[in-house]
C-alpha positions in Angstrom: 9.3 -24.6 -37.7 11.6 -21.5 -37.6 13.7 -20.6 -34.6 11.7 -17.4 -34.0 8.4 -19.3 -34.2 9.6 -22.0 -31.8 10.7 -19.3 -29.4 7.3 -17.6 -29.6 5.5 -20.9 -29.0 7.7 -21.5 -25.9 7.0 -18.1 -24.4 3.2 -18.5 -24.9 3.3 -22.0 -23.4 5.2 -20.8 -20.4 2.7 -18.0 -19.9 -0.3 -20.3 -20.3 1.2 -22.7 -17.7 1.5 -19.8 -15.2 -2.1 -18.6 -16.0 -0.7 -15.4 -17.6 -0.7 -14.8 -21.3 1.1 -11.5 -22.0 0.1 -9.3 -25.0 3.3 -8.9 -27.0 4.7 -5.5 -27.9 4.1 -4.3 -31.5 6.6 -5.0 -34.2 8.1 -1.5 -33.8 8.4 -2.1 -30.0 7.2 0.1 -27.1 7.3 3.9 -27.7 6.0 7.0 -26.0 4.5 10.1 -27.8 4.7 13.5 -26.0 2.6 16.7 -26.1 3.6 19.5 -26.1 6.7 18.9 -28.2 9.0 20.9 -25.9 9.2 21.8 -22.2 10.0 25.1 -20.6 13.5 25.2 -19.1 12.5 27.6 -16.3 9.0 26.6 -15.4 7.1 23.3 -14.7 5.5 21.8 -17.8 2.7 19.2 -17.8 3.3 16.6 -20.6 0.6 14.4 -21.9 2.0 11.0 -22.7 0.6 8.3 -24.9 2.3 4.9 -24.9 2.0 2.2 -27.5 3.4 -1.3 -28.1 3.9 -2.0 -24.4 3.5 -5.5 -22.9 0.3 -5.9 -21.0 -0.1 -8.8 -18.5 -3.6 -9.4 -17.2 -3.6 -9.7 -13.4 0.2 -9.3 -13.4 2.1 -7.9 -10.5 3.4 -4.4 -11.1 3.4 -2.5 -14.4 5.6 0.4 -15.4 7.0 3.5 -13.6 7.0 6.6 -15.8 9.8 9.0 -14.8 11.5 12.2 -16.1 15.3 12.1 -16.0 18.5 11.2 -17.9 20.2 7.9 -18.9 23.9 7.0 -19.4 25.1 4.9 -22.3 23.3 2.1 -24.2 23.1 -0.3 -21.2 21.2 1.9 -18.8 18.2 -0.4 -18.6 17.6 -2.5 -15.4 17.3 -5.6 -17.5 21.0 -5.0 -18.6 22.2 -4.4 -15.0 21.4 -0.6 -14.9 20.4 0.9 -11.6 19.1 4.2 -10.1 21.9 6.7 -9.4 24.4 5.0 -11.7 23.0 4.5 -15.2 19.8 6.6 -14.9 18.7 9.5 -12.6 15.2 11.0 -12.4 13.1 13.5 -10.5 12.3 12.3 -7.0 8.7 12.0 -5.9 6.8 10.2 -3.2 5.8 6.7 -4.2 2.1 7.3 -3.3 -1.0 7.7 -5.4 -1.4 11.4 -4.6 2.2 12.5 -5.3 3.3 15.7 -7.0 3.0 14.3 -10.6 6.8 13.9 -11.2 6.4 10.1 -11.2 3.6 7.9 -12.4 2.7 4.3 -11.9 0.8 2.6 -14.8 -0.5 -0.8 -13.6 -1.2 -4.1 -15.4 -5.0 -4.5 -15.7 -6.5 -6.4 -12.8 -3.2 -6.8 -11.0 -2.8 -6.9 -7.2 -1.1 -3.4 -7.3 -3.5 -1.7 -9.6 -5.2 0.1 -6.7 -2.1 2.2 -6.3 -1.9 3.3 -10.0 -1.9 7.1 -10.6 -1.3 6.8 -14.4 -4.1 4.3 -15.3 -3.5 0.8 -16.7 -1.9 -0.7 -19.7 -4.7 -1.7 -22.0 -4.7 -5.2 -23.6 -3.5 -3.7 -26.9 -0.4 -2.3 -25.2 -1.6 1.4 -25.0 -1.8 3.8 -22.0 -2.1 7.5 -21.4 -0.9 9.7 -18.5 0.2 13.2 -17.5 3.7 13.8 -16.2 5.1 17.0 -14.7 8.6 18.1 -15.8 9.9 20.6 -13.2 12.2 22.4 -15.6 15.7 21.9 -17.1 17.5 21.5 -13.8 16.7 19.2 -10.8 18.4 17.5 -7.9 18.4 13.7 -8.0 19.1 11.4 -5.1 19.6 7.6 -5.4 18.4 5.0 -2.9 21.5 5.3 -0.7 21.3 9.1 -0.5 23.9 10.2 -3.1 22.7 13.5 -4.5 23.6 15.2 -7.9 22.1 18.1 -9.8 21.1 17.2 -13.4 21.2 20.0 -16.0 19.1 19.0 -19.0 20.7 21.8 -21.1 24.0 20.0 -20.9 22.8 16.3 -20.9 19.9 14.7 -22.8 16.9 14.3 -20.6 13.6 12.6 -21.4 10.8 10.3 -20.3 11.9 7.0 -18.8 9.7 3.8 -18.5 10.9 0.8 -16.4 9.2 -2.2 -14.8 7.5 -1.3 -11.5 7.4 -2.8 -8.0 10.8 -4.6 -8.5 9.7 -6.5 -11.6 12.3 -6.1 -14.4 10.7 -6.1 -17.8 12.9 -5.4 -20.9 9.8 -5.1 -23.1 8.7 -2.0 -21.3 12.0 -0.2 -20.9 12.0 3.0 -23.0 13.7 6.4 -23.2 12.0 9.3 -25.1 14.1 12.5 -25.4 12.4 15.8 -24.3 13.5 19.1 -25.9 13.5 22.4 -23.9 12.5 25.8 -25.3 11.1 29.1 -23.9 7.7 29.5 -25.7 8.0 32.2 -28.4 11.4 33.5 -27.2 14.2 31.4 -28.7 14.9 28.2 -30.5 14.8 24.9 -28.6 17.8 24.3 -26.3 19.8 21.3 -27.5 21.9 19.2 -25.1 25.6 20.1 -24.8 24.9 23.7 -25.6 24.1 26.5 -23.2 20.9 28.5 -23.9 21.8 32.0 -25.2 20.5 35.0 -23.1 17.5 36.9 -24.6 18.3 40.3 -26.3 18.7 43.2 -23.8 15.8 45.1 -25.3 13.3 42.2 -25.3 10.6 41.8 -22.7 10.0 38.6 -20.7 7.9 36.1 -22.6 4.4 35.5 -21.3 3.9 32.2 -19.3 2.6 29.3 -21.5 -0.5 27.5 -20.7 1.5 24.3 -20.3 3.8 25.8 -17.7 3.4 26.9 -14.1 5.8 28.7 -11.8 7.4 26.3 -9.3 5.8 26.7 -5.9 8.0 26.1 -2.8 8.0 22.4 -2.0 10.1 19.6 -0.5 10.0 15.9 -1.2 11.4 13.1 0.9 12.7 10.0 -0.8 10.8 8.0 1.8 8.0 8.7 4.3 8.9 5.8 6.7 12.2 5.5 8.6 13.8 4.5 11.9 16.0 6.4 14.3 19.5 6.7 12.9 18.4 6.5 9.2 19.5 8.9 6.5 16.6 10.3 4.5 17.3 12.1 1.2 15.2 15.3 0.7 15.0 17.6 -2.4 13.4 21.0 -2.4 12.6 24.0 -4.6 11.2 27.5 -4.6 13.8 29.2 -2.3 15.9 32.3 -3.0 19.0 31.8 -5.0 22.0 30.6 -2.9 20.2 31.2 0.4 21.0 29.3 3.6 18.1 27.0 4.7 17.7 26.0 8.4 16.5 22.5 9.0 14.5 21.5 12.2 13.0 18.1 13.1 9.7 18.3 15.0 7.6 17.8 17.1 10.2 18.1 19.9 12.4 20.6 18.0 15.9 19.2 17.0 18.1 21.4 14.8 19.8 19.5 12.0 22.7 20.8 9.8 21.7 23.6 7.4 20.9 23.1 3.7 21.8 25.5 0.9 19.9 26.4 -2.2 21.7 26.6 -5.5 21.4 29.5 -8.0 18.0 28.2 -9.1 16.6 28.0 -5.6 16.6 24.2 -5.4 18.5 22.0 -3.0 19.4 18.4 -2.3 19.8 17.3 1.3 20.3 14.2 3.4 18.6 14.4 6.8 20.4 12.2 9.4 17.7 11.2 12.0 19.1 11.3 15.6 19.6 8.0 17.5 16.9 7.6 20.1 14.3 9.4 18.0 10.9 8.3 19.5 8.5 6.4 17.1 5.5 8.3 15.7 4.7 11.1 13.3 7.4 13.7 12.8 8.0 16.6 10.5 11.2 18.0 8.9 10.8 21.8 8.4 13.0 23.8 5.9 13.1 27.6 6.4 14.9 30.1 4.1 17.2 32.5 5.9 16.4 35.5 3.6 13.1 34.6 1.9 11.5 33.2 5.1 10.0 30.5 2.9 9.0 27.5 5.0 8.0 24.1 3.8 8.1 20.7 5.5 8.0 16.9 4.8 6.1 14.5 6.9 8.0 11.5 8.3 6.7 8.4 10.1 9.3 6.9 12.4 8.9 3.2 13.2 9.8 1.6 16.5 13.1 -0.3 16.6 12.9 -4.0 16.1 12.4 -6.0 19.4 15.5 -8.1 20.2 14.9 -11.8 21.0 14.7 -11.9 24.8 15.8 -15.5 25.0 19.0 -14.9 23.0 19.9 -11.7 24.6 18.9 -12.4 28.2 21.9 -12.3 30.6 22.4 -15.3 32.9 20.9 -14.8 36.4 23.4 -13.5 38.9 24.3 -15.9 41.6 23.7 -14.8 45.2 26.6 -13.5 47.2 28.3 -16.0 49.4 28.5 -19.7 48.5 27.9 -20.6 44.9 24.7 -22.4 44.0 26.4 -25.8 43.4 27.9 -25.7 46.9 24.6 -25.0 48.5 23.0 -28.0 46.7 25.8 -30.4 47.7 25.5 -29.2 51.3 21.8 -29.7 51.3 22.1 -33.3 49.9 24.8 -34.1 52.4 22.6 -32.8 55.3 19.7 -35.0 54.2 22.0 -38.1 54.0 23.4 -37.4 57.5 19.9 -37.1 59.0 18.8 -40.3 57.2 21.8 -42.3 58.6 21.3 -40.9 62.1 17.7 -41.8 62.1 18.5 -45.3 60.9 21.1 -45.8 63.6 18.7 -44.6 66.3 16.0 -46.9 65.0 18.4 -49.9 65.1 19.5 -49.1 68.7 16.0 -48.8 69.9 15.1 -52.1 68.3 18.1 -53.9 69.9 17.1 -52.6 73.4 13.6 -53.8 72.9 14.8 -57.3 71.9 17.2 -57.5 75.0 14.4 -56.6 77.4 12.0 -59.1 76.0 
């Protein structure tokens, strides 16, 4: 038996023992096909994705996240030690089923997390289909600790990223598919590392494509649940170029430091929640100083953890005056004195009675 065959038998045996027999990827490996072939650098484009050769695990936990972003080097994959914000960055979106379409979750069929899938499931033959929104050639990206950078896909290669979902690292399902950018009918596709040339002075603006839509004002928080004192990364778009943006935390208004949009009207911001912020539903509002554009992100603030009373309870204060131990000794001594006195009186009375008899 060859080494490759023995390895395959071992993998299948392990899967059978766990009650999960994965469907292996095709000989060519996992891949993703895109339509349309290029995205618009200035407008949002909806891509239709079709994946083939992916590993499908019946009733498995997780699946794949489908993202749009950029990767660094050959070892960007989580299975090789890669991590968000260091080896790959992507467009932030809420991790909910009804998000803005910048991030998709494709689940394993029948898995315990399949209810949250917004990109369907991976079929037993390793195929799946979903739609993904590309916001344009530039976007802010924040990692899990709040570090924010602006990614320009006209200077770095961007594309569709797939990685294991819900904390499950799966090298079989890690892919990167490059995405080209081009203004429909106006100029040649923009290649990475080269700036897009301006249109001729006499040309008229190209008509909007059916696959693109103008970016509406919006903000997206990296998380919708936090505690007082936490730092919450927020990204936004649709503001005037380079305008100042006021930030207010509601419902009891608390002004936070201002944000600022870049030349494309997008911003990346880290909101520091005040200490002592009461638990409940709150809202972070962003208002443009010149455009008066106002959008907000909902935030649910949880109560602080309850400290263990037994461990943190202070010892009871002793009453003023004598210490407790002295009081106890005095009381015991008093009882003994009374007992001895009573015994002596009893003996004296008995002696008198015997003398008179």
